N, C-alpha and C positions, 0 to 999 in steps of 0.2 A: 559395238560402238568404238570409235577410234580412241585408242589410248593416248593420253596427253603426254607424249614424249617430250623430254627436255623443257618441261614447263618451268622447272625450278632450278635454273642455272645458279651455281653457287656464287655468292658474292661475299665480300668482306663485311659489308654493312648490313648484316641481318639483324632485325629488331623483333622484339616480342612484346605483346601487351597481355598482362595477366588479369583475368577476370575472376571475380568472386563466385562462389557457389550460388546458383540460383535455387530458390526454394519455392515450393508450391504455396501460394498465399493462403489456401484453405486449411491445409494440414501441416505445413512446415516440413514436408517430406523432401529430401534432397532429390533433385531430378538430374543432377550432374553425375558423371561417373569417371573412373580412372581409365585412361587409355594407355598409359605407360608409366614405368618407374625408372628413374635413372639414379643409381647408387642410393636407392631408398627415397629419393625425391620424387614426388608425385606430379604427373602431368594429367590434367583433367580434360574432358571433352570440350568444356567451354573455352579453355585456353587454346586448344587446338583449333576450334572453330573460329576464334577471334584471330588467330594467326593466319587462317586460310581465307579470311574475308576478301582480300583483294582478288584472289583467284576465283572465288564464288562470283564476284561482280563481273569478272572478265569472261568466264566460261559458262555461266548459267544465265538464261534469259527466259522471259515469259512465254516465248513461242515453243519451248520444249515441253514435252509431256511430263507427267509426274514421275514416270519410270525413268525417263532420261535425266531428269533433274537429280533424282536420288542416286542413280548410277554415277553420274558425273561428280556429285558431291562426295560419294565414297572414294572415288578415284583420287580426288583432290586431297582428301583427308589422309589417305594412305601414303601419298607422295610427299605431303607436307610434314608428316610426323617425324621422319628421319631428320629433317632440317631443324625441327623444334628440339629434338633430342640433342643434336649437335650444339644448338644454342645453349641448352641447359648445361652440357659439359663445359662449354666455354665460360659460362657464368661461374661455375665452380672454380675454374682455373683463375679467373679474374679475381675472385675472392681470396684464393690462396696466395696470389702474388701481391695482394694489397693494392691493386690498381684502383685509383679513385680519380674522378673527374669533377672539377669544381664549376661553379656558375660562370666564372670568367671564360673558361674554355668553351662552354656551351654557347654563351653569348657571341663569342668570336666566330664559332661555326655558323651561327644564325646570320651574322653579318656577312660572312663569306658567301653563303647561299643567296642572300638577297643581292649582293653585288654581282655574283656570277649570272644571275637571272634578270638583272636590271629591274628589280622591284623593291618596294619599300616594305617595312615591317607590316604596315597596315594591309598592303596588297597580299602579302604572304598569309596573313591571318584570314583574309577574305577567301583566298584560294583553299586554305585548309578547311574553313567552314563549309565551303561548297562541296568538298569531298567528304564531309562528315567527321572532320577532325578538329581538335582545338590546338592552340599554340602551346599550351602547357603539356599536352600529351605528346606533341611533336618534339618538345624539348627533352622529354624523358627518353624518347626514341633516339634523339641525337646523342644523349649521354651514353646510352648503350652502344651506339655506333662508335663513339670515340674510345670507349673502354675496349671494345672489340679490336679496334685498330691498334691500340697500345699492346694488347695481348699478342697480336700477330707480330708486332715489331719485337717484342721480348722473346717470343718463342721461335720465330722464323726469320723475319726480315733482317735482323741485325747480323745473322750468320751467313748472309748471301753476298757474294762478291761477283760482279760481272767483269770478265777480262776483255782486253782488246781483241783477243783471238775469237771470243764468242761474238763480239760485235761484227768483226770482219766476216765471220762465217755466215751470220744472219744476213748481212748485206749482199753476199754472193747469192744466197737463195731468195732474197726478197729485195731486188734492186729498187731504189727510190727514184721515182720520176719527178724530178724537181722542175716541172714546167707549169706551175700554177700561174693564173692570170694576174695575181696580186702579189706584191712583195710581202715577205714575212718579217715582222719586227721581233727581234730577240730581246726580251725584256727581263731585267733583274729588279729586285726591290728589297728594301729594308723596312720592316714594320715594327712598331711598338704599340701594343694594344693598351687600352684603358677601359675602366668600367664606365658604362653609360650612366649619365646623371650623377657622376661622382667627380666634382671639381678637383679634389685633391689627387685622385688617381690620374686624371687628365693632365694635370700640371706635372706630375712626376714623369709621365710618359713623354711629355713635351721636352722636359730637360734632357731625357735620355736620347731622343731623336735628334735634338740639337747637337749633342755630343757627337753622334754619328755623322751628322752633316758637316760639322767642323772638321772631323777626321778626313772626310772626302775632300774638303777644300784644301787640306794640307797635302793632298796628293796620295793618300793611302789607297790601296787597291780595294775596289768596291766589294769583291767577294770576301776579303778579310774583314772588312768593316761589318758586313752582313753577319758573318759568323759570330763576331764579337757583340754586336748590339741588337740584332733582330730577334724578337721572340716569336716570330711566325714560324711555322713548320719548315718553310723554305730556307730559313736562316742557316741551318746546319749544312745545306747544300750550296752555300755561298750566295743565297738570295735569288737563285734562278727561278723565274716565274713561268716562262714558256715562250713559244713562238706563235705569234698571232698576226692575222691580217688586221687592217684598221677596222673592218666591219665586225671582227670577232672580239674586239677589246671592249671592256666596260668603259663607260663614259669617263669616269675619273682617271682611268689609265690613259685613255686616248688623249685627253686634255693635257696630261702631264708629259707625254713623250712626243706628241705630234711635231713639236718645234725643235726637238733635240737632235743633235748629230751623234753618230755612233761614238760611244765612249763618254758622252756627256751624262750628267745626272740632273734630276729636277730639284726644285725647291721642296720644302717640307709640305706635304699635302695632307689635309684633314679629311679622312674617309670614314665610312661607317665602321670599318674594321679597326681603325686607330690611325695614328700618325704614320705616314709612309713617305719614302723617297724612292723614286723610280729611276732606273738607268736604262738607256738604249745601248745594248751591247753591240749589236750589228743589224744590218738590214740585208736579207737575202732577196735579191732581185728576181723578178719573173724570168723564167727561162734559164736561170743559172744552172750549170751542169755539175759543178763541183759541190760536194756536200759541205754544208757549213758545220761548225762545231756544235751548233744548237740541234741540228738534225741528227747528228751522231749521238748527242745527249738524249734525244727523244728515243732513239733505237735502244740505247742502254737502259733507259727508263722502262721501255716496253719489255725487254728481256728480264729485267729485275722483277717486274710485275708478274710475268709468266712463271718465273721460278718461285716467287712467293706463293702464288696460287697452288702450284704443284706441291711445294714443301708443306704448306698449311694443310692440304688434304691428307698428306702422309702423316702429319702430326695428329690430325683428328682421328685418322684410322687407328693409329697406335693407341690413342686415348680411349677410343671405343673398346678396343680389345682388352684393356685393363679395367674397364668399368662393368658394373652389373646392370644390364639393361633388360627390362621385361616389357614387351609390347603386348597390350591387351585390347587393341582396337578391333 
């Protein structure tokens, strides 16, 4: 049977769901078993199977024979187990570093997901229910994802610097064809989040975003104001949001920037993520041959991500070598 090569490409946002031991209802005998230990911490078969569920659904179907199903199932479990071990190692490091994620950060991430996908919370809940998930379980997974991202930033990302020489070298090897049919809108934003259904939090955030808006009216540089006032992740990068065609923009963003001229900023906008101010930095016209600053920034971002992936894999490898790992599958 064909081996499932490259099924499990590494990502930063790996999540795990822990299941309790199942018991035999008649005798109370444990039917679960240990498949690995990581520095004395146990990984059970039920945990591994729960982690592997998305791959079971993808690669196993009713048309397969029992033998094919069992063979595929074992292949999936054997390839998923190293990922679960890495996740367990990461959880240990998260605990050691005292990384904690609050409800406000989880809610902000949910709002971002809804805005990016142009759906409401209700529609997200319906989609999750259709896939056999609940919103509460999804929020737990988001919490783990955010914690993992902060671990990566602490151990890897903060130590990476992309130089102009690296960007130029990449552009020589990967020239950008800037001849798209639609213009690209380069957008920046400032955001101040607030807790949903909390009038006091909403008002505090409103005061802060008004201070930022007044600073812009006084002529202060948008990037500097974003660094000072924005509590969105993009704030530390001067509020850079990205390069989008009109069709790629979320509705709230499109409405805010469609009538702006390059260099202008919007009024204060009430969005699901919080109060926001958007700025149209520049427009890259169709067929333009010279690279814009935003496109160069995208290249820098890609190189940063590639180096982060590589460095994180090296860090994990070193962590594995220092750990006591027993595989019993």
